[in-house]
C-alpha positions as CSV (number, residue, x, y, z in Angstrom):
1,X,-70.2,-182.3,-61.6
2,X,-72.6,-179.4,-61.7
3,X,-71.7,-175.8,-61.2
4,X,-71.4,-174.5,-57.7
5,X,-71.3,-170.8,-58.8
6,X,-73.0,-168.8,-61.6
7,X,-71.0,-166.0,-63.2
8,X,-72.7,-162.9,-64.5
9,X,-71.3,-160.2,-66.7
10,X,-72.3,-156.6,-66.2
11,X,-74.6,-155.4,-69.0
12,X,-74.4,-151.6,-69.6
13,X,-78.2,-151.2,-70.1
14,X,-78.1,-147.4,-69.5
15,X,-75.1,-146.6,-71.7
16,X,-73.8,-148.6,-74.7
17,X,-76.2,-151.5,-74.2
18,X,-73.2,-153.9,-74.3
19,X,-71.9,-156.7,-72.3
20,X,-68.8,-154.8,-71.1
21,X,-67.0,-157.9,-69.7
22,X,-67.3,-159.8,-73.0
23,X,-66.4,-156.7,-75.0
24,X,-63.2,-156.2,-72.9
25,X,-62.2,-159.9,-73.1
26,X,-62.5,-159.7,-76.9
27,X,-60.6,-156.4,-77.2
28,X,-58.1,-155.0,-74.7
29,X,-58.2,-158.2,-72.5
30,X,-57.8,-160.6,-75.4
31,X,-54.2,-161.6,-74.5
32,X,-55.6,-163.0,-71.3
33,X,-59.0,-164.2,-72.5
34,X,-58.3,-167.9,-72.7
35,X,-57.0,-167.9,-69.1
36,X,-60.0,-166.0,-67.8
37,X,-62.4,-168.3,-69.6
38,X,-60.7,-171.3,-68.1
39,X,-60.6,-169.8,-64.6
40,X,-64.4,-169.0,-64.8
41,X,-64.9,-172.6,-65.7
42,X,-62.8,-173.9,-62.8
43,X,-64.2,-171.4,-60.3
44,X,-67.8,-172.3,-61.4
45,X,-67.3,-175.9,-60.4
46,X,-65.0,-175.2,-57.4
47,X,-65.9,-175.8,-53.8
48,X,-66.6,-172.5,-51.9
49,X,-63.9,-170.4,-50.3
50,X,-62.6,-172.0,-47.2
51,X,-63.2,-175.6,-48.3
52,X,-60.5,-178.0,-49.3
53,X,-59.4,-178.0,-52.9
54,X,-61.1,-174.7,-53.7
55,X,-59.9,-172.5,-56.5
56,X,-61.2,-169.4,-54.5
57,X,-57.7,-168.7,-53.1
58,X,-54.2,-167.7,-54.3
59,X,-52.8,-168.4,-56.8
60,X,-56.2,-168.4,-58.6
61,X,-58.0,-165.4,-57.0
62,X,-56.9,-162.6,-54.7
63,X,-59.1,-160.5,-52.3
64,X,-58.8,-156.7,-52.9
65,X,-58.3,-154.3,-50.0
66,X,-58.9,-150.7,-49.1
67,X,-61.6,-149.0,-51.2
68,X,-62.0,-152.3,-53.1
69,X,-62.6,-154.3,-49.9
70,X,-65.1,-157.2,-50.6
71,X,-64.1,-157.6,-54.3
72,X,-62.0,-160.3,-55.7
73,X,-59.7,-160.4,-58.7
74,X,-58.5,-163.0,-61.2
75,X,-55.1,-162.2,-62.6
76,X,-53.1,-163.2,-65.6
77,X,-49.7,-161.7,-66.6
78,X,-49.0,-161.5,-70.4
79,X,-46.0,-159.7,-71.9
80,X,-45.2,-157.8,-68.7
81,X,-48.8,-156.6,-68.2
82,X,-51.0,-158.0,-65.5
83,X,-54.6,-158.2,-66.6
84,X,-57.2,-158.4,-63.8
85,X,-60.9,-159.4,-64.0
86,X,-62.7,-157.9,-60.9
87,X,-65.7,-159.6,-59.4
88,X,-67.9,-159.7,-56.3
89,X,-68.8,-163.1,-54.8
90,X,-72.2,-163.2,-53.1
91,X,-73.6,-166.6,-52.0
92,X,-73.3,-168.7,-55.2
93,X,-73.5,-165.7,-57.6
94,X,-70.3,-164.1,-59.0
95,X,-70.8,-160.6,-60.5
96,X,-68.1,-159.7,-63.0
97,X,-68.2,-155.9,-63.0
98,X,-64.9,-154.5,-64.4
99,X,-61.3,-155.1,-65.2
100,X,-57.9,-153.6,-64.3
101,X,-54.3,-153.6,-65.4
102,X,-51.0,-153.5,-63.6
103,X,-48.2,-151.9,-65.6
104,X,-46.0,-150.4,-62.9
105,X,-49.1,-149.3,-61.0
106,X,-52.6,-150.7,-60.5
107,X,-55.5,-149.1,-62.4
108,X,-59.1,-150.2,-62.7
109,X,-61.5,-149.2,-65.5
110,X,-63.9,-147.7,-63.0
111,X,-63.9,-146.3,-59.4
112,X,-64.9,-148.5,-56.4
113,X,-68.2,-146.6,-55.9
114,X,-69.2,-147.3,-59.5
115,X,-68.4,-151.0,-58.9
116,X,-70.7,-150.9,-55.9
117,X,-73.4,-149.3,-58.0
118,X,-73.1,-152.0,-60.6
119,X,-73.5,-154.7,-58.0
120,X,-76.6,-153.1,-56.7
121,X,-78.0,-152.8,-60.2
122,X,-77.2,-156.4,-61.1
123,X,-79.0,-157.6,-57.9
124,X,-82.0,-155.3,-58.0
125,X,-82.7,-155.5,-61.7
126,X,-81.1,-158.7,-63.1
127,X,-83.0,-158.8,-66.3
128,X,-81.7,-155.3,-67.2
129,X,-78.1,-155.3,-65.8
130,X,-76.7,-158.8,-66.0
131,X,-76.2,-161.6,-68.4
132,X,-74.8,-165.1,-67.6
133,X,-71.1,-165.0,-68.4
134,X,-70.5,-165.3,-72.1
135,X,-67.1,-166.7,-73.1
136,X,-67.6,-166.4,-76.8
């Protein structure tokens, strides 16, 4: 079965020049990396949200609310810490833009307005700001 969705990592072209999602998964997010890699694989091949047998629902993904409305997170709890990979689903593109943690309270690596800026950058200048998801 082919992929239904394509996942893209945010590429920090104006800053460090790094794939920030891949860097996080290989550093602070490493305890949950295997789970996130597996979930990206499942979600890539999944039927869209609202269809039968989709992975785009709980317990696989959760919609965010409030200032993060429109974003989705993938969660994995390891040793009392809930790791969260935050993305935006638009048509068949999934933009992985940041991560978060839940250790007593929820905190994201960036503010919602920065997340929205990243989405705009990834859509308007894809060659500069996004790379197909790299699970290496």
